[in-house]
N, C-alpha and C positions, 0 to 999 in steps of 0.2 A: 336174113337177119339172125343174129345170135343174141340170146337174152340171159342175163344173170339175175336171178331172183334174190333180192336182199330182204331177209325176213321170211322164215319158212314155217310160219304158223298157219292158221286157218286160211287167211287171205293168200299167203304164199302158195299153199296147196291148190287153192282155187285157181290162181293165176297159172300154175303149172298145168292144170287140166285144160284151161282155155287154150294155152299155147300148144299143147299136144294135139288138140282137136283141129287147130288151124295149121298144123304141120310146121310150126316154128321151132327152131332148134333151141334147146335149153342147155346153155354151156355149164351152168352151175346153179345150185340153190343152197343158200347158206344163211346161218344166223350171224356169221362173222364175215361180212363182205370185204373187210380190210385185209383178209387173208388171200383175196383173189390175186393171182399172178397179173401184174400190170400189163404184160404182153397180151394176155387173154382179154383183160378188161378193155384194152384199146380197140378191140374188135367187136365189143358188145354194147348193147343197150341194157342198162340196169333198171329194173323195176323195184322200187323201194317201198315196202310196207313193213316198217319196223315199229319202234317206239320213239316218242319225242327225244328221250335221252340218247338212244342209239343213233338217231339221225344227227343230233347235235355233235356227237363224237365222230361220225363218219362222213359228213358232207364234204369236207375238204378232200378226203381220199376219193370220193365219188367224182368230184369236179376235176381233179387232176389226172384221173386214170381212165375213166370210161369214155366211150365215144359219145354217149348221150345218157341222160338219166330221167326217168319218170318217177316223180315223188308223190306217193299216196299217203305218206305219214303226215299227220297233223300235229299241232301243239308246238310249233316253232315260229309263230307270227312275230314274237318279240325280237327275233334275230333275222327276220326276212330280208332286210336290206343287206346285211352282212353275207347271207347265203347267196343272194342273187348276184352281188358284186363278185363273190368268189367264183361262181360259174362263168360270169362274163369275163373276168380276168383270165380264166383258164381257156376260154373259147369253147366251152363244152355246152352243148344243147341241154337245156333243162325244161321239162314240162311239169307243172305242179297243179294240184287241185285239192280242195277239201273233200271233193267227192267226184269220182269218175263215172258215176251212173249217167247215161245219156238222159234218162228221165229227170233226174235231179237238175241237170244243167238246163233242161227245158223249163223247169220250175224257176230256176234263177232268172231266166229271161222273162217269164210271166210275172214274177213278183216285181221286177224292175219296172215293167210297163204299168202294172197296177199302181205302184207307188207314185209314178209320174202323173197318172191320170187323177189320182185321189188327193194329190198335194193341195193343201189349202182348204179342204172341205170338211175338216173336223174329224178325221179318222184316227183312231188310236191303234197302233200295231202291237202284235204279240207273236213271238216265236216259241214253239214248244217242240222238244225233241225227246225221243225215247230210243235207247240202245240197250244192248246186252250188258250184263254185269261185269264183263271183262274189259270194257272200254275204259281207257285210262284218263282221257280228257273230258271235261264237262265245263261248259257246254261243248258239244261236238264242233269240229271244224266247219261242218256244213251249216250248223245253226249260227255260228259266228259269221259265216259268209252271208247267210240270209239276213242277219241283223245289219250288216254293213250295207247290203243292197237296199234294204228298207230305209235305213237312215239317210243314205245318199239320195234316193229317189223321192221319198215322202217328206224328208226334212224332219223326221221325228225318230228318236231312238227307241227301239222296241225292248220290252222286258223279254228275257229269254229264260224259259224254265226247262230243266233237264230231269230225266227219269232213267234209272238203270234197272231193267227188269229181265230176268231170265236170259234167253238167247235171242232177243229181238234184233234182227239185222240192222234196222234203222227206219224210224218213222219221223217225218218232219211236217209240222203244220204251221202255216203263217195265217194270221187273222188280221183283218182290218175292220175295226168295229166303230160304229157311230151311234148316234141316238136313234137312228131310223132303220139301220140294217147292219148286217155283218157279211163280209166277204171272206171265204176260207179257201186257201190253196194248200193241198197236202200231197205228200209222196210217201208211199209205203213200199219198202224193199221186201221182197219175199225171201231173198237169200243174198249171199255175198256175190253171186255170180255176175250181177249187173255191174258191180264195181270192178270186178276182174276183167270183164269184157271191155269196159271203157279204158282201163289201164293198158290193155293190149292194143287197142286202137291208138292210144297216145304213143305207145312205143313205135308203132309203124309210122306215125307222123314224124317222130323224132329223127328217123333215118333221113328225112328229106328237108329238114328246116334247120336254121341256125338261131341261136339266141335263147333267151329265157321267156317262156310263155305260160300264161294261164290256160288250162285246157278249155275252159268255158269260152274264151275269146276265139280259140281255134275252131271249135265246132259250130259256133254261131256266125262265122264269117259268111 
């Protein structure tokens, strides 16, 4: 497998480190993925961790030129149908997620189960997230995903609160509170490495599957 890294900031460098440790070839790492030679792109899986604006500008190029694309960029939910249709029309595999941490995806599953069990018993949900001051979207994509999971499973829309503090990699807390008790599920990332490891796992998956997939659905099969 060959990989092109789109977005060469802190996450891009972390992904580069994980790829090197696993002996996976890095064909390019760039802030301008649209400058990639289409002949090279056709042989590569692209791992995209850019910005919402950059992804919006680049997704058509990604879909039309790369063998497969792993999208870690968030903040494009409002055009999700358009993006997915573009990849499907191009016949290009796309795996997307608001969070590639294996631990966070386990939390997604736990929160869904809790919401299903607690539905109808008077629980009020709340989602709280904290990230570093450089994060552009608020609430985070992970918090939005958790909010959707809670709403669908519990039948109640949670309030989401966001905090931007120092260099915090990412902390998410989901609470279900009632008059008699409170249930709390939390995940604290110690670094960005967990996100990078999951993204590389997704890139390896993308070599062997077709279509557009949510990473959570793939690892929980």
